[in-house]
DODODREN-583822 format. One line per field, with one value per atom (N, C-alpha, C): residue number from 1; atom name; x, y, z. Coordinates in Angstrom, 1 decimal. Example, Ala and Ser with C-alpha at 12.3 -4.5 7.8 and 13.67 -1.06 7.14 Angstrom:
# DODODREN-583822
i <- [1 / 1 / 1 / 2 / 2 / 2]
at <- [N / CA / C / N / CA / C]
x <- [13.2 / 12.3 / 13.2 / 12.8 / 13.7 / 12.9]
y <- [-5.7 / -4.5 / -3.3 / -2.2 / -1.1 / 0.0]
z <- [7.8 / 7.8 / 7.8 / 7.1 / 7.1 / 7.9]
END
This chain:
# DODODREN-583822
i <- [1 / 1 / 1 / 2 / 2 / 2 / 3 / 3 / 3 / 4 / 4 / 4 / 5 / 5 / 5 / 6 / 6 / 6 / 7 / 7 / 7 / 8 / 8 / 8 / 9 / 9 / 9 / 10 / 10 / 10 / 11 / 11 / 11 / 12 / 12 / 12 / 13 / 13 / 13 / 14 / 14 / 14 / 15 / 15 / 15 / 16 / 16 / 16 / 17 / 17 / 17 / 18 / 18 / 18 / 19 / 19 / 19 / 20 / 20 / 20 / 21 / 21 / 21 / 22 / 22 / 22 / 23 / 23 / 23 / 24 / 24 / 24 / 25 / 25 / 25 / 26 / 26 / 26 / 27 / 27 / 27 / 28 / 28 / 28 / 29 / 29 / 29 / 30 / 30 / 30 / 31 / 31 / 31 / 32 / 32 / 32 / 33 / 33 / 33 / 34 / 34 / 34 / 35 / 35 / 35 / 36 / 36 / 36 / 37 / 37 / 37 / 38 / 38 / 38 / 39 / 39 / 39 / 40 / 40 / 40 / 41 / 41 / 41 / 42 / 42 / 42 / 43 / 43 / 43 / 44 / 44 / 44 / 45 / 45 / 45 / 46 / 46 / 46 / 47 / 47 / 47 / 48 / 48 / 48 / 49 / 49 / 49 / 50 / 50 / 50 / 51 / 51 / 51 / 52 / 52 / 52 / 53 / 53 / 53 / 54 / 54 / 54 / 55 / 55 / 55 / 56 / 56 / 56 / 57 / 57 / 57 / 58 / 58 / 58 / 59 / 59 / 59 / 60 / 60 / 60 / 61 / 61 / 61 / 62 / 62 / 62 / 63 / 63 / 63 / 64 / 64 / 64 / 65 / 65 / 65 / 66 / 66 / 66 / 67 / 67 / 67 / 68 / 68 / 68 / 69 / 69 / 69 / 70 / 70 / 70 / 71 / 71 / 71 / 72 / 72 / 72 / 73 / 73 / 73 / 74 / 74 / 74 / 75 / 75 / 75 / 76 / 76 / 76 / 77 / 77 / 77 / 78 / 78 / 78 / 79 / 79 / 79 / 80 / 80 / 80 / 81 / 81 / 81 / 82 / 82 / 82 / 83 / 83 / 83 / 84 / 84 / 84 / 85 / 85 / 85 / 86 / 86 / 86 / 87 / 87 / 87 / 88 / 88 / 88 / 89 / 89 / 89 / 90 / 90 / 90 / 91 / 91 / 91 / 92 / 92 / 92 / 93 / 93 / 93 / 94 / 94 / 94 / 95 / 95 / 95 / 96 / 96 / 96 / 97 / 97 / 97 / 98 / 98 / 98 / 99 / 99 / 99 / 100 / 100 / 100 / 101 / 101 / 101 / 102 / 102 / 102 / 103 / 103 / 103 / 104 / 104 / 104 / 105 / 105 / 105 / 106 / 106 / 106 / 107 / 107 / 107 / 108 / 108 / 108 / 109 / 109 / 109 / 110 / 110 / 110 / 111 / 111 / 111 / 112 / 112 / 112 / 113 / 113 / 113 / 114 / 114 / 114 / 115 / 115 / 115 / 116 / 116 / 116 / 117 / 117 / 117 / 118 / 118 / 118 / 119 / 119 / 119 / 120 / 120 / 120 / 121 / 121 / 121 / 122 / 122 / 122 / 123 / 123 / 123 / 124 / 124 / 124 / 125 / 125 / 125 / 126 / 126 / 126 / 127 / 127 / 127 / 128 / 128 / 128 / 129 / 129 / 129 / 130 / 130 / 130 / 131 / 131 / 131 / 132 / 132 / 132 / 133 / 133 / 133 / 134 / 134 / 134 / 135 / 135 / 135 / 136 / 136 / 136 / 137 / 137 / 137 / 138 / 138 / 138 / 139 / 139 / 139 / 140 / 140 / 140 / 141 / 141 / 141 / 142 / 142 / 142 / 143 / 143 / 143 / 144 / 144 / 144 / 145 / 145 / 145 / 146 / 146 / 146 / 147 / 147 / 147 / 148 / 148 / 148 / 149 / 149 / 149 / 150 / 150 / 150 / 151 / 151 / 151 / 152 / 152 / 152 / 153 / 153 / 153 / 154 / 154 / 154 / 155 / 155 / 155 / 156 / 156 / 156 / 157 / 157 / 157 / 158 / 158 / 158]
at <- [N / CA / C / N / CA / C / N / CA / C / N / CA / C / N / CA / C / N / CA / C / N / CA / C / N / CA / C / N / CA / C / N / CA / C / N / CA / C / N / CA / C / N / CA / C / N / CA / C / N / CA / C / N / CA / C / N / CA / C / N / CA / C / N / CA / C / N / CA / C / N / CA / C / N / CA / C / N / CA / C / N / CA / C / N / CA / C / N / CA / C / N / CA / C / N / CA / C / N / CA / C / N / CA / C / N / CA / C / N / CA / C / N / CA / C / N / CA / C / N / CA / C / N / CA / C / N / CA / C / N / CA / C / N / CA / C / N / CA / C / N / CA / C / N / CA / C / N / CA / C / N / CA / C / N / CA / C / N / CA / C / N / CA / C / N / CA / C / N / CA / C / N / CA / C / N / CA / C / N / CA / C / N / CA / C / N / CA / C / N / CA / C / N / CA / C / N / CA / C / N / CA / C / N / CA / C / N / CA / C / N / CA / C / N / CA / C / N / CA / C / N / CA / C / N / CA / C / N / CA / C / N / CA / C / N / CA / C / N / CA / C / N / CA / C / N / CA / C / N / CA / C / N / CA / C / N / CA / C / N / CA / C / N / CA / C / N / CA / C / N / CA / C / N / CA / C / N / CA / C / N / CA / C / N / CA / C / N / CA / C / N / CA / C / N / CA / C / N / CA / C / N / CA / C / N / CA / C / N / CA / C / N / CA / C / N / CA / C / N / CA / C / N / CA / C / N / CA / C / N / CA / C / N / CA / C / N / CA / C / N / CA / C / N / CA / C / N / CA / C / N / CA / C / N / CA / C / N / CA / C / N / CA / C / N / CA / C / N / CA / C / N / CA / C / N / CA / C / N / CA / C / N / CA / C / N / CA / C / N / CA / C / N / CA / C / N / CA / C / N / CA / C / N / CA / C / N / CA / C / N / CA / C / N / CA / C / N / CA / C / N / CA / C / N / CA / C / N / CA / C / N / CA / C / N / CA / C / N / CA / C / N / CA / C / N / CA / C / N / CA / C / N / CA / C / N / CA / C / N / CA / C / N / CA / C / N / CA / C / N / CA / C / N / CA / C / N / CA / C / N / CA / C / N / CA / C / N / CA / C / N / CA / C / N / CA / C / N / CA / C / N / CA / C / N / CA / C / N / CA / C / N / CA / C / N / CA / C / N / CA / C / N / CA / C / N / CA / C / N / CA / C / N / CA / C / N / CA / C / N / CA / C / N / CA / C / N / CA / C / N / CA / C]
x <- [0.8 / 0.0 / 0.9 / 2.0 / 2.8 / 4.3 / 5.0 / 6.5 / 7.2 / 8.3 / 9.2 / 10.6 / 11.3 / 12.6 / 13.7 / 14.6 / 15.7 / 16.4 / 16.6 / 17.3 / 16.7 / 15.4 / 14.6 / 15.3 / 16.0 / 16.6 / 15.6 / 15.3 / 14.3 / 14.9 / 14.8 / 15.5 / 14.5 / 15.0 / 14.2 / 13.1 / 13.2 / 12.2 / 11.3 / 11.6 / 10.8 / 9.3 / 9.0 / 7.5 / 6.9 / 7.5 / 6.9 / 6.7 / 7.7 / 7.5 / 6.4 / 6.3 / 5.2 / 3.8 / 3.7 / 2.5 / 2.2 / 3.2 / 3.1 / 2.6 / 3.1 / 2.8 / 1.6 / 0.9 / -0.3 / -0.2 / 0.9 / 1.0 / 0.1 / -0.4 / -1.3 / -0.6 / 0.4 / 1.1 / 2.6 / 3.4 / 4.8 / 5.1 / 6.2 / 6.6 / 8.1 / 8.6 / 10.1 / 10.5 / 9.6 / 9.9 / 9.7 / 10.2 / 10.2 / 9.7 / 8.7 / 8.2 / 7.3 / 6.8 / 6.0 / 6.4 / 6.1 / 6.4 / 5.3 / 4.0 / 2.9 / 1.7 / 1.8 / 0.6 / 0.9 / 0.0 / 0.1 / -0.2 / 0.3 / 0.2 / 0.4 / 0.2 / 0.5 / 1.7 / 2.8 / 4.1 / 3.9 / 4.7 / 4.8 / 6.2 / 6.4 / 7.7 / 8.2 / 9.5 / 10.1 / 10.4 / 9.7 / 9.9 / 11.1 / 11.4 / 12.6 / 13.1 / 14.4 / 15.0 / 15.4 / 14.9 / 15.3 / 15.5 / 16.8 / 17.2 / 16.7 / 16.5 / 16.0 / 14.5 / 13.8 / 12.3 / 11.6 / 12.3 / 11.7 / 11.4 / 11.4 / 11.2 / 9.8 / 9.7 / 8.4 / 8.1 / 6.8 / 6.4 / 5.3 / 5.2 / 4.2 / 2.9 / 2.0 / 0.7 / 0.9 / 0.0 / 0.1 / 0.0 / 0.8 / 0.8 / -0.5 / -1.0 / -2.0 / -1.5 / -0.2 / 0.4 / 0.2 / -0.2 / -0.3 / 1.0 / 1.6 / 2.9 / 2.7 / 3.1 / 3.1 / 4.5 / 4.7 / 6.1 / 6.8 / 8.2 / 9.1 / 10.0 / 10.8 / 11.8 / 12.9 / 14.1 / 15.2 / 15.1 / 14.4 / 14.2 / 13.3 / 12.4 / 11.5 / 11.9 / 13.1 / 13.7 / 14.6 / 14.5 / 15.3 / 16.8 / 17.0 / 18.3 / 19.4 / 19.3 / 20.4 / 20.7 / 19.7 / 19.9 / 20.5 / 20.2 / 20.5 / 21.5 / 21.7 / 22.6 / 24.0 / 25.0 / 26.4 / 26.7 / 26.5 / 26.7 / 28.2 / 28.7 / 30.1 / 30.5 / 29.7 / 30.1 / 29.9 / 29.8 / 29.6 / 28.2 / 27.8 / 26.5 / 26.1 / 24.8 / 24.3 / 24.7 / 24.2 / 24.4 / 24.1 / 23.1 / 22.7 / 21.8 / 21.5 / 20.6 / 19.2 / 18.5 / 17.1 / 16.3 / 16.8 / 16.1 / 16.1 / 17.1 / 17.2 / 16.2 / 16.2 / 15.3 / 13.9 / 13.6 / 12.2 / 11.8 / 12.6 / 12.3 / 12.1 / 12.9 / 12.7 / 11.4 / 11.1 / 9.8 / 8.7 / 8.7 / 7.7 / 7.4 / 8.5 / 8.3 / 7.7 / 8.1 / 7.5 / 6.0 / 5.7 / 4.3 / 3.5 / 4.0 / 3.2 / 2.9 / 3.9 / 3.7 / 2.6 / 2.7 / 1.7 / 0.3 / 0.2 / -1.1 / -1.7 / -1.0 / -1.5 / -1.8 / -1.0 / -1.0 / -1.3 / -1.4 / -1.7 / -3.0 / -4.1 / -5.4 / -5.4 / -5.7 / -5.7 / -4.4 / -3.3 / -1.9 / -1.5 / -0.4 / 0.1 / 1.5 / 1.8 / 3.0 / 3.7 / 4.6 / 5.2 / 6.5 / 6.4 / 7.6 / 8.2 / 9.5 / 10.2 / 11.0 / 10.8 / 11.6 / 12.1 / 13.3 / 13.9 / 14.0 / 13.7 / 13.7 / 15.1 / 16.1 / 17.5 / 17.9 / 17.1 / 17.5 / 16.5 / 15.2 / 14.2 / 14.0 / 14.4 / 14.2 / 15.3 / 16.3 / 17.3 / 16.7 / 17.0 / 16.4 / 16.2 / 17.2 / 17.1 / 16.2 / 16.3 / 15.4 / 14.0 / 13.7 / 12.4 / 11.6 / 12.3 / 11.7 / 11.3 / 12.1 / 11.8 / 10.6 / 10.6 / 9.6 / 8.2 / 8.2 / 7.0 / 6.5 / 7.4 / 7.0 / 6.4 / 7.0 / 6.6 / 5.2 / 5.0 / 3.6 / 2.6 / 2.9 / 2.0 / 1.7 / 2.7 / 2.5 / 1.5 / 1.7 / 0.8 / -0.6 / -0.8 / -2.2 / -2.9 / -2.1 / -2.7 / -3.4 / -3.4 / -4.1 / -5.4 / -6.3 / -7.6 / -7.5 / -8.3 / -8.4 / -7.1 / -6.3 / -5.1 / -5.3 / -4.9 / -5.1 / -3.7 / -3.3 / -2.1 / -2.4 / -1.8 / -2.2 / -1.0 / -1.2 / -0.2 / -0.2 / 0.8 / 0.8 / -0.3 / -0.5 / -1.7 / -3.0 / -3.2 / -4.4 / -4.6 / -3.4 / -3.4 / -3.8 / -3.2 / -3.5 / -4.9 / -5.5 / -6.9 / -7.8 / -7.5 / -8.3 / -8.1 / -7.0 / -6.7 / -7.6 / -8.0 / -8.9 / -8.2 / -8.3 / -7.7 / -8.2 / -7.3 / -7.8 / -8.6 / -9.6 / -10.4 / -9.5 / -9.7 / -8.9 / -9.2 / -8.1 / -8.2 / -8.2]
y <- [-1.2 / 0.0 / 1.3 / 1.3 / 2.4 / 2.1 / 3.2 / 3.0 / 4.2 / 3.9 / 4.9 / 4.4 / 5.2 / 4.7 / 4.8 / 3.9 / 4.0 / 5.3 / 6.0 / 7.3 / 8.3 / 8.1 / 9.0 / 9.2 / 8.2 / 8.3 / 7.9 / 8.8 / 8.6 / 8.8 / 7.7 / 7.8 / 8.3 / 8.4 / 8.9 / 7.9 / 6.7 / 5.7 / 5.3 / 5.8 / 5.3 / 5.6 / 6.8 / 7.1 / 6.2 / 6.0 / 5.1 / 3.7 / 3.2 / 1.9 / 1.8 / 2.8 / 2.8 / 2.8 / 3.6 / 3.7 / 2.3 / 1.8 / 0.5 / -0.6 / -0.7 / -1.8 / -1.4 / -0.3 / 0.0 / 0.5 / 1.1 / 1.7 / 2.9 / 3.2 / 4.3 / 5.5 / 5.3 / 6.4 / 6.2 / 7.3 / 7.3 / 8.3 / 8.1 / 9.1 / 9.2 / 9.7 / 9.8 / 11.2 / 12.1 / 13.3 / 14.5 / 15.6 / 16.8 / 18.0 / 17.8 / 18.9 / 19.9 / 19.5 / 20.4 / 20.1 / 20.9 / 20.7 / 19.9 / 20.4 / 19.8 / 19.5 / 19.3 / 19.0 / 17.8 / 16.9 / 15.8 / 16.4 / 15.7 / 16.2 / 15.1 / 15.3 / 14.4 / 14.9 / 14.1 / 14.6 / 14.6 / 15.5 / 15.6 / 15.4 / 14.7 / 14.4 / 15.7 / 15.9 / 17.0 / 16.6 / 17.3 / 17.0 / 17.6 / 18.9 / 19.5 / 20.5 / 20.7 / 21.7 / 22.9 / 24.0 / 25.3 / 26.3 / 26.7 / 27.6 / 29.0 / 29.3 / 30.7 / 30.9 / 30.0 / 30.1 / 29.3 / 28.4 / 27.5 / 26.1 / 25.2 / 23.8 / 23.5 / 22.5 / 22.1 / 20.8 / 20.7 / 19.5 / 18.8 / 17.5 / 16.7 / 16.7 / 15.9 / 15.8 / 15.2 / 15.6 / 15.0 / 13.4 / 12.8 / 11.3 / 10.9 / 9.7 / 9.1 / 8.8 / 8.8 / 8.5 / 9.7 / 9.4 / 10.5 / 10.5 / 11.7 / 11.9 / 12.5 / 11.8 / 12.3 / 12.8 / 14.1 / 14.6 / 14.3 / 14.2 / 14.0 / 15.2 / 15.2 / 16.2 / 15.7 / 16.0 / 15.6 / 16.3 / 17.4 / 18.1 / 17.3 / 16.4 / 15.7 / 14.2 / 13.9 / 12.6 / 12.5 / 11.5 / 11.4 / 11.0 / 10.2 / 9.7 / 10.7 / 11.7 / 12.7 / 13.4 / 13.7 / 14.5 / 13.7 / 12.5 / 11.7 / 10.6 / 10.2 / 9.0 / 9.5 / 8.7 / 9.0 / 8.7 / 9.7 / 9.5 / 9.6 / 8.9 / 8.9 / 10.3 / 11.1 / 12.4 / 13.5 / 13.2 / 14.2 / 14.4 / 15.3 / 15.4 / 14.3 / 14.3 / 13.2 / 13.4 / 12.5 / 12.5 / 13.9 / 14.5 / 15.9 / 15.8 / 17.0 / 17.1 / 16.8 / 16.0 / 15.7 / 17.0 / 17.9 / 19.2 / 20.0 / 20.0 / 20.7 / 20.0 / 18.7 / 18.0 / 18.2 / 18.2 / 18.4 / 19.8 / 20.8 / 22.2 / 22.3 / 21.7 / 21.7 / 21.0 / 19.8 / 19.2 / 20.0 / 20.6 / 21.4 / 22.6 / 23.3 / 24.5 / 24.1 / 23.0 / 22.5 / 22.1 / 21.4 / 21.0 / 22.3 / 23.2 / 24.4 / 25.2 / 25.3 / 26.0 / 25.3 / 24.0 / 23.2 / 23.3 / 23.2 / 23.2 / 24.6 / 25.6 / 27.0 / 27.5 / 27.1 / 27.7 / 26.9 / 25.6 / 24.7 / 23.8 / 24.4 / 23.6 / 22.3 / 21.2 / 19.9 / 19.3 / 20.0 / 19.6 / 18.2 / 17.7 / 16.4 / 16.7 / 16.2 / 16.3 / 15.0 / 14.7 / 13.4 / 13.3 / 12.6 / 12.4 / 11.0 / 11.0 / 9.7 / 9.3 / 8.2 / 7.7 / 6.3 / 6.0 / 4.7 / 3.9 / 2.7 / 1.9 / 1.9 / 1.9 / 1.8 / 3.2 / 4.2 / 5.6 / 6.0 / 6.0 / 6.6 / 5.7 / 4.4 / 3.5 / 3.6 / 4.4 / 4.6 / 5.5 / 5.2 / 5.8 / 7.3 / 8.0 / 9.5 / 10.0 / 9.3 / 9.7 / 9.3 / 8.1 / 7.7 / 8.6 / 9.0 / 10.0 / 11.3 / 11.8 / 13.0 / 12.7 / 11.5 / 11.2 / 11.1 / 10.5 / 10.4 / 11.8 / 12.7 / 14.1 / 14.8 / 14.5 / 15.1 / 14.6 / 13.3 / 12.8 / 13.4 / 13.5 / 14.1 / 15.6 / 16.3 / 17.6 / 17.7 / 16.8 / 16.8 / 16.4 / 15.4 / 15.0 / 16.0 / 16.9 / 18.0 / 19.0 / 18.9 / 19.8 / 19.2 / 20.0 / 19.5 / 19.2 / 18.2 / 17.8 / 17.3 / 16.6 / 16.0 / 14.5 / 14.0 / 12.5 / 11.9 / 10.9 / 10.2 / 9.0 / 8.8 / 7.8 / 7.2 / 6.1 / 5.5 / 6.3 / 6.1 / 6.8 / 6.2 / 4.9 / 4.3 / 4.9 / 5.1 / 5.8 / 7.2 / 7.9 / 9.3 / 9.3 / 8.4 / 8.3 / 8.0 / 7.1 / 6.7 / 7.8 / 8.7 / 9.8 / 11.1 / 11.1 / 12.3 / 12.6 / 13.8 / 14.3 / 15.3 / 15.2 / 16.2 / 17.6 / 18.5 / 19.9 / 20.4 / 21.2 / 21.9 / 22.8 / 22.9 / 23.9 / 25.3 / 26.1 / 27.5 / 27.7]
z <- [0.0 / 0.0 / 0.0 / 0.8 / 0.9 / 0.8 / 0.6 / 0.5 / 1.1 / 1.7 / 2.2 / 1.8 / 1.0 / 0.5 / 1.6 / 1.7 / 2.7 / 2.5 / 3.6 / 3.7 / 2.8 / 2.4 / 1.5 / 0.2 / -0.3 / -1.6 / -2.6 / -3.6 / -4.5 / -5.9 / -6.7 / -8.0 / -9.1 / -10.3 / -11.4 / -11.8 / -11.4 / -11.7 / -10.5 / -9.4 / -8.2 / -8.3 / -8.7 / -8.8 / -9.9 / -11.0 / -12.0 / -11.5 / -10.7 / -10.2 / -9.2 / -8.3 / -7.3 / -8.0 / -9.1 / -9.9 / -10.5 / -11.2 / -11.9 / -11.0 / -9.7 / -8.8 / -7.9 / -8.2 / -7.5 / -6.0 / -5.7 / -4.4 / -4.3 / -3.1 / -2.8 / -2.4 / -1.5 / -1.0 / -0.9 / -0.8 / -0.6 / 0.5 / 1.2 / 2.2 / 2.2 / 1.0 / 0.8 / 0.4 / 0.0 / -0.6 / 0.3 / 0.0 / 0.9 / 0.1 / -0.7 / -1.6 / -0.8 / 0.3 / 1.2 / 2.6 / 3.5 / 4.9 / 5.6 / 5.5 / 6.3 / 5.6 / 4.3 / 3.5 / 2.6 / 2.6 / 1.6 / 0.2 / -0.8 / -2.2 / -3.1 / -4.4 / -5.5 / -6.2 / -6.1 / -6.7 / -8.3 / -8.9 / -10.3 / -10.8 / -11.9 / -12.5 / -13.1 / -13.0 / -13.7 / -15.1 / -16.1 / -17.5 / -18.1 / -17.7 / -18.1 / -17.1 / -17.0 / -16.1 / -16.9 / -16.5 / -17.1 / -16.1 / -15.9 / -14.8 / -15.1 / -16.4 / -16.7 / -16.6 / -17.1 / -17.2 / -16.1 / -15.4 / -14.5 / -15.0 / -14.2 / -14.6 / -15.1 / -16.0 / -16.5 / -15.8 / -15.3 / -14.5 / -15.3 / -15.1 / -15.7 / -14.8 / -15.1 / -14.4 / -13.0 / -12.1 / -10.8 / -10.8 / -10.0 / -9.9 / -9.1 / -9.3 / -8.5 / -7.1 / -6.9 / -5.6 / -4.6 / -3.4 / -2.4 / -1.7 / -1.7 / -1.0 / 0.4 / 1.4 / 2.8 / 3.1 / 3.1 / 3.2 / 4.4 / 4.3 / 5.4 / 5.5 / 6.6 / 6.8 / 7.7 / 7.4 / 8.3 / 9.6 / 9.7 / 11.0 / 11.9 / 11.3 / 12.1 / 12.2 / 12.1 / 12.2 / 13.4 / 14.2 / 15.4 / 15.1 / 14.1 / 13.8 / 13.7 / 12.8 / 12.6 / 13.9 / 14.7 / 15.9 / 17.0 / 17.1 / 18.3 / 18.2 / 16.9 / 16.8 / 16.4 / 16.6 / 16.3 / 14.8 / 14.0 / 12.5 / 12.2 / 11.2 / 10.8 / 10.3 / 9.8 / 9.2 / 10.2 / 11.5 / 12.5 / 12.8 / 13.7 / 14.2 / 15.1 / 15.4 / 16.2 / 17.7 / 18.5 / 19.9 / 20.5 / 19.9 / 20.4 / 21.6 / 22.0 / 23.2 / 22.9 / 23.7 / 23.5 / 23.8 / 24.5 / 24.8 / 23.5 / 22.7 / 21.5 / 20.5 / 20.4 / 19.5 / 19.9 / 21.2 / 21.7 / 21.2 / 21.4 / 21.0 / 19.5 / 18.7 / 17.2 / 16.8 / 17.4 / 17.1 / 17.5 / 18.7 / 19.3 / 18.4 / 17.9 / 17.1 / 15.7 / 15.2 / 13.9 / 14.1 / 15.2 / 15.5 / 15.7 / 16.5 / 16.8 / 15.5 / 14.6 / 13.3 / 12.5 / 12.4 / 11.6 / 12.2 / 13.5 / 14.3 / 14.1 / 14.2 / 14.2 / 12.8 / 11.8 / 10.5 / 9.3 / 9.5 / 8.4 / 8.7 / 8.6 / 8.9 / 8.1 / 8.9 / 8.3 / 7.9 / 8.3 / 8.0 / 8.5 / 8.0 / 8.5 / 9.0 / 10.2 / 10.9 / 10.9 / 10.0 / 9.8 / 10.6 / 11.7 / 12.6 / 12.2 / 12.1 / 11.8 / 13.0 / 13.5 / 14.6 / 14.3 / 14.8 / 14.6 / 15.9 / 15.9 / 17.2 / 17.9 / 17.1 / 17.7 / 18.2 / 17.9 / 18.4 / 19.5 / 19.1 / 20.0 / 21.3 / 21.2 / 22.3 / 23.4 / 23.2 / 24.2 / 25.3 / 26.5 / 27.7 / 27.6 / 27.3 / 27.3 / 26.2 / 25.0 / 23.9 / 24.2 / 24.8 / 25.0 / 26.0 / 27.0 / 28.0 / 27.3 / 26.4 / 25.6 / 24.7 / 24.0 / 23.1 / 23.8 / 25.0 / 25.8 / 26.1 / 26.5 / 26.8 / 25.5 / 24.4 / 23.2 / 22.8 / 22.9 / 22.6 / 23.5 / 24.8 / 25.8 / 25.4 / 24.9 / 24.4 / 23.2 / 22.3 / 21.1 / 21.5 / 22.3 / 22.6 / 23.5 / 24.0 / 24.8 / 24.0 / 22.7 / 21.8 / 21.3 / 21.0 / 20.5 / 19.0 / 18.6 / 17.2 / 16.6 / 17.4 / 16.9 / 16.7 / 15.6 / 15.3 / 15.1 / 15.9 / 15.8 / 15.0 / 13.8 / 12.8 / 12.1 / 11.5 / 10.6 / 9.3 / 8.5 / 7.2 / 6.3 / 6.4 / 5.7 / 6.0 / 7.3 / 7.8 / 7.3 / 7.3 / 6.8 / 5.3 / 4.5 / 3.1 / 2.8 / 3.6 / 3.4 / 3.7 / 4.6 / 5.0 / 4.2 / 3.5 / 2.7 / 1.6 / 1.4 / 0.4 / -0.5 / -1.8 / -2.7 / -2.4 / -2.2 / -1.9 / -3.1 / -2.8 / -3.9 / -4.7 / -6.0 / -6.8 / -6.3 / -6.3 / -5.9 / -4.4]
END
């Protein structure tokens, strides 16, 4: 039903393959921050006049963000970074959530957590606190990506 590419690597043929094999949703792209959408292929790149895009895909894209991923902030990455403060990550997630909640009606806040990262004691305590913060707001729905795709409705034109 759905797909998320490892490390959010998306090739020139990924979208075509998802369509060919009947996938409903993908969550690998970063074309928007808090709104699901239908991705469009780039037909041609033109730095002077702007790129040309094809028709919207039947695939529903549930956007992701490195800012809303626990691994880069908390794990020990070979290229530096990681092993950061859970307080800093909590503040980042809170700011993103607050923005989406206040300014993007019906928006989707796609948090990505990895069991090998979020399940460590210090990270899990922060995660519990963050979930408590979210559910303290009215009209918030915690759902799987499949449930989000099933509930998503195409925005009205204009």
